[in-house]
N, CA, C and O atoms as a Tripos MOL2 file, in Angstrom:
@<TRIPOS>MOLECULE
protein
  296   295    74     0     0
PROTEIN
NO_CHARGES

@<TRIPOS>ATOM
      1 N           3.4900   26.7980  -62.6040 N.3       1 MET1
      2 CA          2.7140   27.4540  -61.5810 C.3       1 MET1
      3 C           3.5780   27.6270  -60.3350 C.2       1 MET1
      4 O           4.1890   26.6750  -59.8500 O.2       1 MET1
      5 N           3.6160   28.8210  -59.8410 N.am      2 GLN2
      6 CA          4.3650   29.1010  -58.6220 C.3       2 GLN2
      7 C           3.5180   28.6940  -57.4200 C.2       2 GLN2
      8 O           2.3300   29.0090  -57.3530 O.2       2 GLN2
      9 N           4.1290   28.0030  -56.4870 N.am      3 VAL3
     10 CA          3.4100   27.5660  -55.2930 C.3       3 VAL3
     11 C           4.0580   28.1650  -54.0570 C.2       3 VAL3
     12 O           5.2330   28.5350  -54.0570 O.2       3 VAL3
     13 N           3.2640   28.2480  -53.0180 N.am      4 GLU4
     14 CA          3.7450   28.7640  -51.7460 C.3       4 GLU4
     15 C           3.3550   27.7810  -50.6610 C.2       4 GLU4
     16 O           2.2140   27.3200  -50.6170 O.2       4 GLU4
     17 N           4.2690   27.4640  -49.8090 N.am      5 LYS5
     18 CA          4.0180   26.5010  -48.7550 C.3       5 LYS5
     19 C           3.3410   27.1830  -47.5790 C.2       5 LYS5
     20 O           3.7580   28.2560  -47.1450 O.2       5 LYS5
     21 N           2.2920   26.5480  -47.0690 N.am      6 LEU6
     22 CA          1.5590   27.0500  -45.9130 C.3       6 LEU6
     23 C           1.5120   25.9750  -44.8400 C.2       6 LEU6
     24 O           1.6580   24.7850  -45.1200 O.2       6 LEU6
     25 N           1.3120   26.4070  -43.6410 N.am      7 SER7
     26 CA          1.0730   25.4860  -42.5420 C.3       7 SER7
     27 C          -0.3550   25.7030  -42.0760 C.2       7 SER7
     28 O          -0.7520   26.8230  -41.7540 O.2       7 SER7
     29 N          -1.1270   24.6170  -42.0440 N.am      8 VAL8
     30 CA         -2.5370   24.7130  -41.6740 C.3       8 VAL8
     31 C          -2.8220   23.7140  -40.5650 C.2       8 VAL8
     32 O          -2.3970   22.5600  -40.6200 O.2       8 VAL8
     33 N          -3.5400   24.1740  -39.5690 N.am      9 SER9
     34 CA         -3.9540   23.2850  -38.4810 C.3       9 SER9
     35 C          -5.4240   22.9390  -38.6790 C.2       9 SER9
     36 O          -6.2730   23.8200  -38.8160 O.2       9 SER9
     37 N          -5.7080   21.6360  -38.6920 N.am     10 LEU10
     38 CA         -7.0770   21.1660  -38.9100 C.3      10 LEU10
     39 C          -7.4370   20.1220  -37.8640 C.2      10 LEU10
     40 O          -6.5630   19.4340  -37.3360 O.2      10 LEU10
     41 N          -8.7280   20.0090  -37.5660 N.am     11 PRO11
     42 CA         -9.1610   18.9290  -36.6790 C.3      11 PRO11
     43 C          -8.8510   17.5660  -37.3030 C.2      11 PRO11
     44 O          -8.8210   17.4300  -38.5260 O.2      11 PRO11
     45 N          -8.6270   16.5840  -36.4750 N.am     12 ALA12
     46 CA         -8.2820   15.2450  -36.9470 C.3      12 ALA12
     47 C          -9.3300   14.6950  -37.9150 C.2      12 ALA12
     48 O          -8.9850   13.9920  -38.8650 O.2      12 ALA12
     49 N         -10.5960   15.0060  -37.6850 N.am     13 SER13
     50 CA        -11.6500   14.4880  -38.5590 C.3      13 SER13
     51 C         -11.5090   15.0280  -39.9830 C.2      13 SER13
     52 O         -11.7710   14.3030  -40.9430 O.2      13 SER13
     53 N         -11.1000   16.2870  -40.1320 N.am     14 LEU14
     54 CA        -10.8930   16.8400  -41.4680 C.3      14 LEU14
     55 C          -9.6550   16.2460  -42.1280 C.2      14 LEU14
     56 O          -9.6520   16.0000  -43.3340 O.2      14 LEU14
     57 N          -8.6180   16.0180  -41.3540 N.am     15 VAL15
     58 CA         -7.4080   15.3940  -41.9090 C.3      15 VAL15
     59 C          -7.7460   13.9880  -42.3970 C.2      15 VAL15
     60 O          -7.2810   13.5740  -43.4590 O.2      15 VAL15
     61 N          -8.5400   13.2620  -41.6410 N.am     16 GLN16
     62 CA         -8.9590   11.9190  -42.0660 C.3      16 GLN16
     63 C          -9.7860   12.0000  -43.3460 C.2      16 GLN16
     64 O          -9.6200   11.1760  -44.2450 O.2      16 GLN16
     65 N         -10.6670   12.9790  -43.4330 N.am     17 PHE17
     66 CA        -11.4680   13.1440  -44.6360 C.3      17 PHE17
     67 C         -10.5730   13.4330  -45.8360 C.2      17 PHE17
     68 O         -10.7390   12.8390  -46.9010 O.2      17 PHE17
     69 N          -9.6270   14.3470  -45.6580 N.am     18 ILE18
     70 CA         -8.7120   14.7010  -46.7510 C.3      18 ILE18
     71 C          -7.9400   13.4710  -47.2170 C.2      18 ILE18
     72 O          -7.8040   13.2320  -48.4170 O.2      18 ILE18
     73 N          -7.4460   12.7100  -46.2790 N.am     19 GLU19
     74 CA         -6.6740   11.5130  -46.6200 C.3      19 GLU19
     75 C          -7.5540   10.4940  -47.3320 C.2      19 GLU19
     76 O          -7.1320    9.8940  -48.3210 O.2      19 GLU19
     77 N          -8.7620   10.2940  -46.8420 N.am     20 GLY20
     78 CA         -9.6920    9.3660  -47.4800 C.3      20 GLY20
     79 C         -10.0520    9.8060  -48.8930 C.2      20 GLY20
     80 O         -10.1260    8.9830  -49.8060 O.2      20 GLY20
     81 N         -10.2750   11.0970  -49.0700 N.am     21 TYR21
     82 CA        -10.6010   11.6360  -50.3870 C.3      21 TYR21
     83 C          -9.4250   11.4570  -51.3290 C.2      21 TYR21
     84 O          -9.5960   11.0890  -52.4910 O.2      21 TYR21
     85 N          -8.2320   11.7190  -50.8190 N.am     22 LYS22
     86 CA         -7.0140   11.5790  -51.6290 C.3      22 LYS22
     87 C          -6.8930   10.1600  -52.1700 C.2      22 LYS22
     88 O          -6.6150    9.9660  -53.3530 O.2      22 LYS22
     89 N          -7.0980    9.1840  -51.3210 N.am     23 VAL23
     90 CA         -6.9840    7.7810  -51.7280 C.3      23 VAL23
     91 C          -8.1210    7.4030  -52.6760 C.2      23 VAL23
     92 O          -7.8860    6.7740  -53.7080 O.2      23 VAL23
     93 N          -9.3450    7.7810  -52.3320 N.am     24 ALA24
     94 CA        -10.5230    7.3920  -53.1230 C.3      24 ALA24
     95 C         -10.5130    8.0070  -54.5220 C.2      24 ALA24
     96 O         -11.0480    7.4230  -55.4650 O.2      24 ALA24
     97 N          -9.9080    9.1810  -54.6530 N.am     25 HIS25
     98 CA         -9.9370    9.8880  -55.9330 C.3      25 HIS25
     99 C          -8.5590    9.9650  -56.5950 C.2      25 HIS25
    100 O          -8.3560   10.7370  -57.5320 O.2      25 HIS25
    101 N          -7.6350    9.1750  -56.1100 N.am     26 SER26
    102 CA         -6.2890    9.0700  -56.6870 C.3      26 SER26
    103 C          -5.6010   10.4260  -56.8260 C.2      26 SER26
    104 O          -4.9560   10.7070  -57.8370 O.2      26 SER26
    105 N          -5.7440   11.2470  -55.8170 N.am     27 CYS27
    106 CA         -5.0450   12.5340  -55.8080 C.3      27 CYS27
    107 C          -3.5930   12.3030  -55.4290 C.2      27 CYS27
    108 O          -3.2700   11.3480  -54.7220 O.2      27 CYS27
    109 N          -2.7240   13.1770  -55.9000 N.am     28 LYS28
    110 CA         -1.2910   13.0370  -55.6450 C.3      28 LYS28
    111 C          -0.9220   13.3250  -54.1940 C.2      28 LYS28
    112 O          -0.0080   12.7190  -53.6360 O.2      28 LYS28
    113 N          -1.6620   14.2730  -53.5900 N.am     29 SER29
    114 CA         -1.2680   14.7070  -52.2460 C.3      29 SER29
    115 C          -2.4560   15.3230  -51.5250 C.2      29 SER29
    116 O          -3.5000   15.5880  -52.1220 O.2      29 SER29
    117 N          -2.2790   15.5400  -50.2530 N.am     30 ARG30
    118 CA         -3.2770   16.2630  -49.4740 C.3      30 ARG30
    119 C          -3.4100   17.6900  -49.9980 C.2      30 ARG30
    120 O          -4.5020   18.2580  -50.0200 O.2      30 ARG30
    121 N          -2.3040   18.2450  -50.4090 N.am     31 SER31
    122 CA         -2.3340   19.6060  -50.9480 C.3      31 SER31
    123 C          -3.2490   19.6940  -52.1610 C.2      31 SER31
    124 O          -3.9670   20.6790  -52.3300 O.2      31 SER31
    125 N          -3.2260   18.6720  -52.9990 N.am     32 GLN32
    126 CA         -4.0930   18.6770  -54.1710 C.3      32 GLN32
    127 C          -5.5640   18.6490  -53.7540 C.2      32 GLN32
    128 O          -6.3920   19.3310  -54.3590 O.2      32 GLN32
    129 N          -5.8860   17.8800  -52.7440 N.am     33 VAL33
    130 CA         -7.2650   17.8170  -52.2450 C.3      33 VAL33
    131 C          -7.6950   19.1890  -51.7330 C.2      33 VAL33
    132 O          -8.7900   19.6570  -52.0450 O.2      33 VAL33
    133 N          -6.8410   19.8260  -50.9540 N.am     34 ILE34
    134 CA         -7.1680   21.1410  -50.4060 C.3      34 ILE34
    135 C          -7.2780   22.1710  -51.5260 C.2      34 ILE34
    136 O          -8.1530   23.0360  -51.4870 O.2      34 ILE34
    137 N          -6.4030   22.0870  -52.5190 N.am     35 GLU35
    138 CA         -6.4710   22.9980  -53.6650 C.3      35 GLU35
    139 C          -7.8010   22.8410  -54.4030 C.2      35 GLU35
    140 O          -8.4210   23.8340  -54.7830 O.2      35 GLU35
    141 N          -8.2360   21.6090  -54.6040 N.am     36 MET36
    142 CA         -9.5160   21.3570  -55.2710 C.3      36 MET36
    143 C         -10.6640   21.9580  -54.4610 C.2      36 MET36
    144 O         -11.5800   22.5560  -55.0250 O.2      36 MET36
    145 N         -10.6130   21.7970  -53.1470 N.am     37 ALA37
    146 CA        -11.6630   22.3380  -52.2850 C.3      37 ALA37
    147 C         -11.7030   23.8650  -52.3590 C.2      37 ALA37
    148 O         -12.7800   24.4600  -52.3950 O.2      37 ALA37
    149 N         -10.5460   24.4840  -52.3820 N.am     38 LEU38
    150 CA        -10.4930   25.9430  -52.4670 C.3      38 LEU38
    151 C         -10.9740   26.4370  -53.8210 C.2      38 LEU38
    152 O         -11.6110   27.4870  -53.9040 O.2      38 LEU38
    153 N         -10.6820   25.7010  -54.8800 N.am     39 GLN39
    154 CA        -11.1800   26.0730  -56.2010 C.3      39 GLN39
    155 C         -12.7070   26.0110  -56.2370 C.2      39 GLN39
    156 O         -13.3490   26.8590  -56.8570 O.2      39 GLN39
    157 N         -13.2880   25.0120  -55.5730 N.am     40 LEU40
    158 CA        -14.7440   24.9230  -55.4890 C.3      40 LEU40
    159 C         -15.3280   26.1080  -54.7230 C.2      40 LEU40
    160 O         -16.3550   26.6610  -55.1170 O.2      40 LEU40
    161 N         -14.6750   26.4950  -53.6350 N.am     41 LEU41
    162 CA        -15.1390   27.6590  -52.8790 C.3      41 LEU41
    163 C         -15.0880   28.9140  -53.7290 C.2      41 LEU41
    164 O         -16.0160   29.7230  -53.6990 O.2      41 LEU41
    165 N         -14.0180   29.0850  -54.4820 N.am     42 ARG42
    166 CA        -13.8910   30.2480  -55.3480 C.3      42 ARG42
    167 C         -14.9820   30.2340  -56.4160 C.2      42 ARG42
    168 O         -15.5630   31.2740  -56.7260 O.2      42 ARG42
    169 N         -15.2590   29.0620  -56.9760 N.am     43 GLN43
    170 CA        -16.3060   28.9380  -57.9870 C.3      43 GLN43
    171 C         -17.6680   29.2990  -57.3970 C.2      43 GLN43
    172 O         -18.4660   29.9700  -58.0510 O.2      43 GLN43
    173 N         -17.9370   28.8650  -56.1810 N.am     44 GLN44
    174 CA        -19.2030   29.2090  -55.5270 C.3      44 GLN44
    175 C         -19.3270   30.7140  -55.3360 C.2      44 GLN44
    176 O         -20.3980   31.2850  -55.5410 O.2      44 GLN44
    177 N         -18.2340   31.3520  -54.9450 N.am     45 GLU45
    178 CA        -18.2480   32.8060  -54.7670 C.3      45 GLU45
    179 C         -18.5460   33.5140  -56.0840 C.2      45 GLU45
    180 O         -19.3370   34.4560  -56.1180 O.2      45 GLU45
    181 N         -17.9110   33.0620  -57.1720 N.am     46 LEU46
    182 CA        -18.1500   33.6600  -58.4840 C.3      46 LEU46
    183 C         -19.5890   33.4460  -58.9380 C.2      46 LEU46
    184 O         -20.2160   34.3580  -59.4780 O.2      46 LEU46
    185 N         -20.1110   32.2400  -58.7200 N.am     47 GLU47
    186 CA        -21.4930   31.9640  -59.1010 C.3      47 GLU47
    187 C         -22.4520   32.8800  -58.3520 C.2      47 GLU47
    188 O         -23.4070   33.3890  -58.9390 O.2      47 GLU47
    189 N         -22.2100   33.0920  -57.0760 N.am     48 GLU48
    190 CA        -23.0510   33.9870  -56.2830 C.3      48 GLU48
    191 C         -22.9560   35.4190  -56.7950 C.2      48 GLU48
    192 O         -23.9670   36.1140  -56.8810 O.2      48 GLU48
    193 N         -21.7580   35.8600  -57.1340 N.am     49 ALA49
    194 CA        -21.5840   37.2150  -57.6620 C.3      49 ALA49
    195 C         -22.3290   37.3730  -58.9850 C.2      49 ALA49
    196 O         -22.9630   38.4010  -59.2200 O.2      49 ALA49
    197 N         -22.2560   36.3560  -59.8540 N.am     50 TYR50
    198 CA        -22.9850   36.4130  -61.1200 C.3      50 TYR50
    199 C         -24.4920   36.4190  -60.8910 C.2      50 TYR50
    200 O         -25.2290   37.1290  -61.5750 O.2      50 TYR50
    201 N         -24.9540   35.6110  -59.9100 N.am     51 ARG51
    202 CA        -26.3780   35.5960  -59.5880 C.3      51 ARG51
    203 C         -26.8470   36.9700  -59.1390 C.2      51 ARG51
    204 O         -27.8950   37.4480  -59.5720 O.2      51 ARG51
    205 N         -26.0750   37.5960  -58.2780 N.am     52 GLU52
    206 CA        -26.4230   38.9330  -57.7940 C.3      52 GLU52
    207 C         -26.4190   39.9420  -58.9370 C.2      52 GLU52
    208 O         -27.3160   40.7800  -59.0370 O.2      52 GLU52
    209 N         -25.4210   39.8590  -59.7870 N.am     53 ALA53
    210 CA        -25.3210   40.8010  -60.9030 C.3      53 ALA53
    211 C         -26.4880   40.6250  -61.8730 C.2      53 ALA53
    212 O         -26.9640   41.6000  -62.4550 O.2      53 ALA53
    213 N         -26.9430   39.4030  -62.0470 N.am     54 SER54
    214 CA        -28.0310   39.1640  -62.9970 C.3      54 SER54
    215 C         -29.3620   39.7030  -62.4910 C.2      54 SER54
    216 O         -30.2930   39.8850  -63.2760 O.2      54 SER54
    217 N         -29.4630   39.9570  -61.2030 N.am     55 THR55
    218 CA        -30.7120   40.4830  -60.6590 C.3      55 THR55
    219 C         -30.7720   42.0030  -60.7170 C.2      55 THR55
    220 O         -31.8270   42.5970  -60.4960 O.2      55 THR55
    221 N         -29.6430   42.6270  -61.0110 N.am     56 GLU56
    222 CA        -29.6330   44.0870  -61.0940 C.3      56 GLU56
    223 C         -30.3960   44.5330  -62.3340 C.2      56 GLU56
    224 O         -30.2850   43.9340  -63.4040 O.2      56 GLU56
    225 N         -31.1590   45.5800  -62.1680 N.am     57 VAL57
    226 CA        -31.9650   46.0980  -63.2710 C.3      57 VAL57
    227 C         -31.1960   47.2070  -63.9660 C.2      57 VAL57
    228 O         -30.6620   48.1100  -63.3220 O.2      57 VAL57
    229 N         -31.1460   47.1250  -65.2900 N.am     58 ASP58
    230 CA        -30.4970   48.1620  -66.0900 C.3      58 ASP58
    231 C         -31.5820   48.8630  -66.9000 C.2      58 ASP58
    232 O         -31.9950   48.3690  -67.9500 O.2      58 ASP58
    233 N         -32.0420   50.0060  -66.4160 N.am     59 ASN59
    234 CA        -33.1240   50.7270  -67.0650 C.3      59 ASN59
    235 C         -32.7670   51.1450  -68.4880 C.2      59 ASN59
    236 O         -33.6370   51.1570  -69.3580 O.2      59 ASN59
    237 N         -31.5150   51.4840  -68.7390 N.am     60 ASP60
    238 CA        -31.0990   51.8500  -70.0930 C.3      60 ASP60
    239 C         -31.2910   50.6830  -71.0510 C.2      60 ASP60
    240 O         -31.6950   50.8800  -72.1970 O.2      60 ASP60
    241 N         -31.0100   49.4890  -70.5960 N.am     61 TRP61
    242 CA        -31.2000   48.3130  -71.4450 C.3      61 TRP61
    243 C         -32.6840   48.1110  -71.7340 C.2      61 TRP61
    244 O         -33.0560   47.7910  -72.8640 O.2      61 TRP61
    245 N         -33.5350   48.2940  -70.7260 N.am     62 ASP62
    246 CA        -34.9730   48.1560  -70.9510 C.3      62 ASP62
    247 C         -35.4600   49.1290  -72.0090 C.2      62 ASP62
    248 O         -36.2990   48.7690  -72.8350 O.2      62 ASP62
    249 N         -34.9510   50.3540  -72.0010 N.am     63 VAL63
    250 CA        -35.3280   51.3420  -73.0100 C.3      63 VAL63
    251 C         -34.8260   50.9030  -74.3800 C.2      63 VAL63
    252 O         -35.5410   51.0270  -75.3740 O.2      63 VAL63
    253 N         -33.6360   50.4050  -74.4340 N.am     64 THR64
    254 CA        -33.0300   49.9810  -75.6980 C.3      64 THR64
    255 C         -33.8120   48.8490  -76.3390 C.2      64 THR64
    256 O         -34.0820   48.8860  -77.5390 O.2      64 THR64
    257 N         -34.1750   47.8570  -75.5680 N.am     65 ILE65
    258 CA        -34.8780   46.7180  -76.1570 C.3      65 ILE65
    259 C         -36.3160   47.0480  -76.5030 C.2      65 ILE65
    260 O         -36.9580   46.3130  -77.2540 O.2      65 ILE65
    261 N         -36.8250   48.1300  -75.9730 N.am     66 ALA66
    262 CA        -38.2070   48.5320  -76.2620 C.3      66 ALA66
    263 C         -38.2610   49.6650  -77.2790 C.2      66 ALA66
    264 O         -39.2740   50.3600  -77.3460 O.2      66 ALA66
    265 N         -37.2150   49.8820  -78.0750 N.am     67 ASP67
    266 CA        -37.1620   51.0220  -78.9950 C.3      67 ASP67
    267 C         -37.8790   50.7440  -80.3220 C.2      67 ASP67
    268 O         -37.8520   51.5790  -81.2260 O.2      67 ASP67
    269 N         -38.5130   49.5870  -80.4410 N.am     68 GLY68
    270 CA        -39.2860   49.3150  -81.6400 C.3      68 GLY68
    271 C         -38.5400   48.5580  -82.7100 C.2      68 GLY68
    272 O         -39.1450   48.1520  -83.7030 O.2      68 GLY68
    273 N         -37.2620   48.3570  -82.5470 N.am     69 LEU69
    274 CA        -36.4990   47.6040  -83.5260 C.3      69 LEU69
    275 C         -36.7130   46.1240  -83.3090 C.2      69 LEU69
    276 O         -36.7810   45.6620  -82.1690 O.2      69 LEU69
    277 N         -36.8170   45.3920  -84.3700 N.am     70 THR70
    278 CA        -36.9380   43.9420  -84.2790 C.3      70 THR70
    279 C         -35.7110   43.3100  -84.8960 C.2      70 THR70
    280 O         -34.8610   43.9960  -85.4630 O.2      70 THR70
    281 N         -35.6260   42.0280  -84.7830 N.am     71 ASP71
    282 CA        -34.5010   41.3040  -85.3860 C.3      71 ASP71
    283 C         -34.4740   41.4960  -86.8990 C.2      71 ASP71
    284 O         -33.4040   41.5330  -87.5070 O.2      71 ASP71
    285 N         -35.6620   41.6160  -87.5070 N.am     72 GLU72
    286 CA        -35.7300   41.7580  -88.9530 C.3      72 GLU72
    287 C         -35.1540   43.0930  -89.4150 C.2      72 GLU72
    288 O         -34.7310   43.2160  -90.5640 O.2      72 GLU72
    289 N         -35.1320   44.0910  -88.5350 N.am     73 THR73
    290 CA        -34.6200   45.4150  -88.8920 C.3      73 THR73
    291 C         -33.1330   45.3510  -89.2110 C.2      73 THR73
    292 O         -32.6370   46.1030  -90.0500 O.2      73 THR73
    293 N         -32.4410   44.4680  -88.5520 N.am     74 TRP74
    294 CA        -31.0020   44.3420  -88.7570 C.3      74 TRP74
    295 C         -30.7640   43.6870  -90.0530 C.2      74 TRP74
    296 O         -29.6130   43.4760  -90.4350 O.2      74 TRP74
@<TRIPOS>BOND
     1     1     2 1
     2     2     3 1
     3     3     4 2
     4     3     5 am
     5     5     6 1
     6     6     7 1
     7     7     8 2
     8     7     9 am
     9     9    10 1
    10    10    11 1
    11    11    12 2
    12    11    13 am
    13    13    14 1
    14    14    15 1
    15    15    16 2
    16    15    17 am
    17    17    18 1
    18    18    19 1
    19    19    20 2
    20    19    21 am
    21    21    22 1
    22    22    23 1
    23    23    24 2
    24    23    25 am
    25    25    26 1
    26    26    27 1
    27    27    28 2
    28    27    29 am
    29    29    30 1
    30    30    31 1
    31    31    32 2
    32    31    33 am
    33    33    34 1
    34    34    35 1
    35    35    36 2
    36    35    37 am
    37    37    38 1
    38    38    39 1
    39    39    40 2
    40    39    41 am
    41    41    42 1
    42    42    43 1
    43    43    44 2
    44    43    45 am
    45    45    46 1
    46    46    47 1
    47    47    48 2
    48    47    49 am
    49    49    50 1
    50    50    51 1
    51    51    52 2
    52    51    53 am
    53    53    54 1
    54    54    55 1
    55    55    56 2
    56    55    57 am
    57    57    58 1
    58    58    59 1
    59    59    60 2
    60    59    61 am
    61    61    62 1
    62    62    63 1
    63    63    64 2
    64    63    65 am
    65    65    66 1
    66    66    67 1
    67    67    68 2
    68    67    69 am
    69    69    70 1
    70    70    71 1
    71    71    72 2
    72    71    73 am
    73    73    74 1
    74    74    75 1
    75    75    76 2
    76    75    77 am
    77    77    78 1
    78    78    79 1
    79    79    80 2
    80    79    81 am
    81    81    82 1
    82    82    83 1
    83    83    84 2
    84    83    85 am
    85    85    86 1
    86    86    87 1
    87    87    88 2
    88    87    89 am
    89    89    90 1
    90    90    91 1
    91    91    92 2
    92    91    93 am
    93    93    94 1
    94    94    95 1
    95    95    96 2
    96    95    97 am
    97    97    98 1
    98    98    99 1
    99    99   100 2
   100    99   101 am
   101   101   102 1
   102   102   103 1
   103   103   104 2
   104   103   105 am
   105   105   106 1
   106   106   107 1
   107   107   108 2
   108   107   109 am
   109   109   110 1
   110   110   111 1
   111   111   112 2
   112   111   113 am
   113   113   114 1
   114   114   115 1
   115   115   116 2
   116   115   117 am
   117   117   118 1
   118   118   119 1
   119   119   120 2
   120   119   121 am
   121   121   122 1
   122   122   123 1
   123   123   124 2
   124   123   125 am
   125   125   126 1
   126   126   127 1
   127   127   128 2
   128   127   129 am
   129   129   130 1
   130   130   131 1
   131   131   132 2
   132   131   133 am
   133   133   134 1
   134   134   135 1
   135   135   136 2
   136   135   137 am
   137   137   138 1
   138   138   139 1
   139   139   140 2
   140   139   141 am
   141   141   142 1
   142   142   143 1
   143   143   144 2
   144   143   145 am
   145   145   146 1
   146   146   147 1
   147   147   148 2
   148   147   149 am
   149   149   150 1
   150   150   151 1
   151   151   152 2
   152   151   153 am
   153   153   154 1
   154   154   155 1
   155   155   156 2
   156   155   157 am
   157   157   158 1
   158   158   159 1
   159   159   160 2
   160   159   161 am
   161   161   162 1
   162   162   163 1
   163   163   164 2
   164   163   165 am
   165   165   166 1
   166   166   167 1
   167   167   168 2
   168   167   169 am
   169   169   170 1
   170   170   171 1
   171   171   172 2
   172   171   173 am
   173   173   174 1
   174   174   175 1
   175   175   176 2
   176   175   177 am
   177   177   178 1
   178   178   179 1
   179   179   180 2
   180   179   181 am
   181   181   182 1
   182   182   183 1
   183   183   184 2
   184   183   185 am
   185   185   186 1
   186   186   187 1
   187   187   188 2
   188   187   189 am
   189   189   190 1
   190   190   191 1
   191   191   192 2
   192   191   193 am
   193   193   194 1
   194   194   195 1
   195   195   196 2
   196   195   197 am
   197   197   198 1
   198   198   199 1
   199   199   200 2
   200   199   201 am
   201   201   202 1
   202   202   203 1
   203   203   204 2
   204   203   205 am
   205   205   206 1
   206   206   207 1
   207   207   208 2
   208   207   209 am
   209   209   210 1
   210   210   211 1
   211   211   212 2
   212   211   213 am
   213   213   214 1
   214   214   215 1
   215   215   216 2
   216   215   217 am
   217   217   218 1
   218   218   219 1
   219   219   220 2
   220   219   221 am
   221   221   222 1
   222   222   223 1
   223   223   224 2
   224   223   225 am
   225   225   226 1
   226   226   227 1
   227   227   228 2
   228   227   229 am
   229   229   230 1
   230   230   231 1
   231   231   232 2
   232   231   233 am
   233   233   234 1
   234   234   235 1
   235   235   236 2
   236   235   237 am
   237   237   238 1
   238   238   239 1
   239   239   240 2
   240   239   241 am
   241   241   242 1
   242   242   243 1
   243   243   244 2
   244   243   245 am
   245   245   246 1
   246   246   247 1
   247   247   248 2
   248   247   249 am
   249   249   250 1
   250   250   251 1
   251   251   252 2
   252   251   253 am
   253   253   254 1
   254   254   255 1
   255   255   256 2
   256   255   257 am
   257   257   258 1
   258   258   259 1
   259   259   260 2
   260   259   261 am
   261   261   262 1
   262   262   263 1
   263   263   264 2
   264   263   265 am
   265   265   266 1
   266   266   267 1
   267   267   268 2
   268   267   269 am
   269   269   270 1
   270   270   271 1
   271   271   272 2
   272   271   273 am
   273   273   274 1
   274   274   275 1
   275   275   276 2
   276   275   277 am
   277   277   278 1
   278   278   279 1
   279   279   280 2
   280   279   281 am
   281   281   282 1
   282   282   283 1
   283   283   284 2
   284   283   285 am
   285   285   286 1
   286   286   287 1
   287   287   288 2
   288   287   289 am
   289   289   290 1
   290   290   291 1
   291   291   292 2
   292   291   293 am
   293   293   294 1
   294   294   295 1
   295   295   296 2
@<TRIPOS>SUBSTRUCTURE
     1 MET1         2 RESIDUE 1 A MET
     2 GLN2         6 RESIDUE 1 A GLN
     3 VAL3        10 RESIDUE 1 A VAL
     4 GLU4        14 RESIDUE 1 A GLU
     5 LYS5        18 RESIDUE 1 A LYS
     6 LEU6        22 RESIDUE 1 A LEU
     7 SER7        26 RESIDUE 1 A SER
     8 VAL8        30 RESIDUE 1 A VAL
     9 SER9        34 RESIDUE 1 A SER
    10 LEU10       38 RESIDUE 1 A LEU
    11 PRO11       42 RESIDUE 1 A PRO
    12 ALA12       46 RESIDUE 1 A ALA
    13 SER13       50 RESIDUE 1 A SER
    14 LEU14       54 RESIDUE 1 A LEU
    15 VAL15       58 RESIDUE 1 A VAL
    16 GLN16       62 RESIDUE 1 A GLN
    17 PHE17       66 RESIDUE 1 A PHE
    18 ILE18       70 RESIDUE 1 A ILE
    19 GLU19       74 RESIDUE 1 A GLU
    20 GLY20       78 RESIDUE 1 A GLY
    21 TYR21       82 RESIDUE 1 A TYR
    22 LYS22       86 RESIDUE 1 A LYS
    23 VAL23       90 RESIDUE 1 A VAL
    24 ALA24       94 RESIDUE 1 A ALA
    25 HIS25       98 RESIDUE 1 A HIS
    26 SER26      102 RESIDUE 1 A SER
    27 CYS27      106 RESIDUE 1 A CYS
    28 LYS28      110 RESIDUE 1 A LYS
    29 SER29      114 RESIDUE 1 A SER
    30 ARG30      118 RESIDUE 1 A ARG
    31 SER31      122 RESIDUE 1 A SER
    32 GLN32      126 RESIDUE 1 A GLN
    33 VAL33      130 RESIDUE 1 A VAL
    34 ILE34      134 RESIDUE 1 A ILE
    35 GLU35      138 RESIDUE 1 A GLU
    36 MET36      142 RESIDUE 1 A MET
    37 ALA37      146 RESIDUE 1 A ALA
    38 LEU38      150 RESIDUE 1 A LEU
    39 GLN39      154 RESIDUE 1 A GLN
    40 LEU40      158 RESIDUE 1 A LEU
    41 LEU41      162 RESIDUE 1 A LEU
    42 ARG42      166 RESIDUE 1 A ARG
    43 GLN43      170 RESIDUE 1 A GLN
    44 GLN44      174 RESIDUE 1 A GLN
    45 GLU45      178 RESIDUE 1 A GLU
    46 LEU46      182 RESIDUE 1 A LEU
    47 GLU47      186 RESIDUE 1 A GLU
    48 GLU48      190 RESIDUE 1 A GLU
    49 ALA49      194 RESIDUE 1 A ALA
    50 TYR50      198 RESIDUE 1 A TYR
    51 ARG51      202 RESIDUE 1 A ARG
    52 GLU52      206 RESIDUE 1 A GLU
    53 ALA53      210 RESIDUE 1 A ALA
    54 SER54      214 RESIDUE 1 A SER
    55 THR55      218 RESIDUE 1 A THR
    56 GLU56      222 RESIDUE 1 A GLU
    57 VAL57      226 RESIDUE 1 A VAL
    58 ASP58      230 RESIDUE 1 A ASP
    59 ASN59      234 RESIDUE 1 A ASN
    60 ASP60      238 RESIDUE 1 A ASP
    61 TRP61      242 RESIDUE 1 A TRP
    62 ASP62      246 RESIDUE 1 A ASP
    63 VAL63      250 RESIDUE 1 A VAL
    64 THR64      254 RESIDUE 1 A THR
    65 ILE65      258 RESIDUE 1 A ILE
    66 ALA66      262 RESIDUE 1 A ALA
    67 ASP67      266 RESIDUE 1 A ASP
    68 GLY68      270 RESIDUE 1 A GLY
    69 LEU69      274 RESIDUE 1 A LEU
    70 THR70      278 RESIDUE 1 A THR
    71 ASP71      282 RESIDUE 1 A ASP
    72 GLU72      286 RESIDUE 1 A GLU
    73 THR73      290 RESIDUE 1 A THR
    74 TRP74      294 RESIDUE 1 A TRP
């Protein structure tokens, strides 16, 4: 995996949290903790996108499932 080094400024309270999490969960580095947090954020974004997509109505699909065919027809 290719990595890129970044410089991030955070409040002391967040740095303390990251360090505490790193120790409590046996993470290799602060970077690993931040990477895990960003992966969770990305997962939340994807879940929201899927939720939104599932609410969209597809009228063509409604017509298809109401065409009179049953599972036994197949």
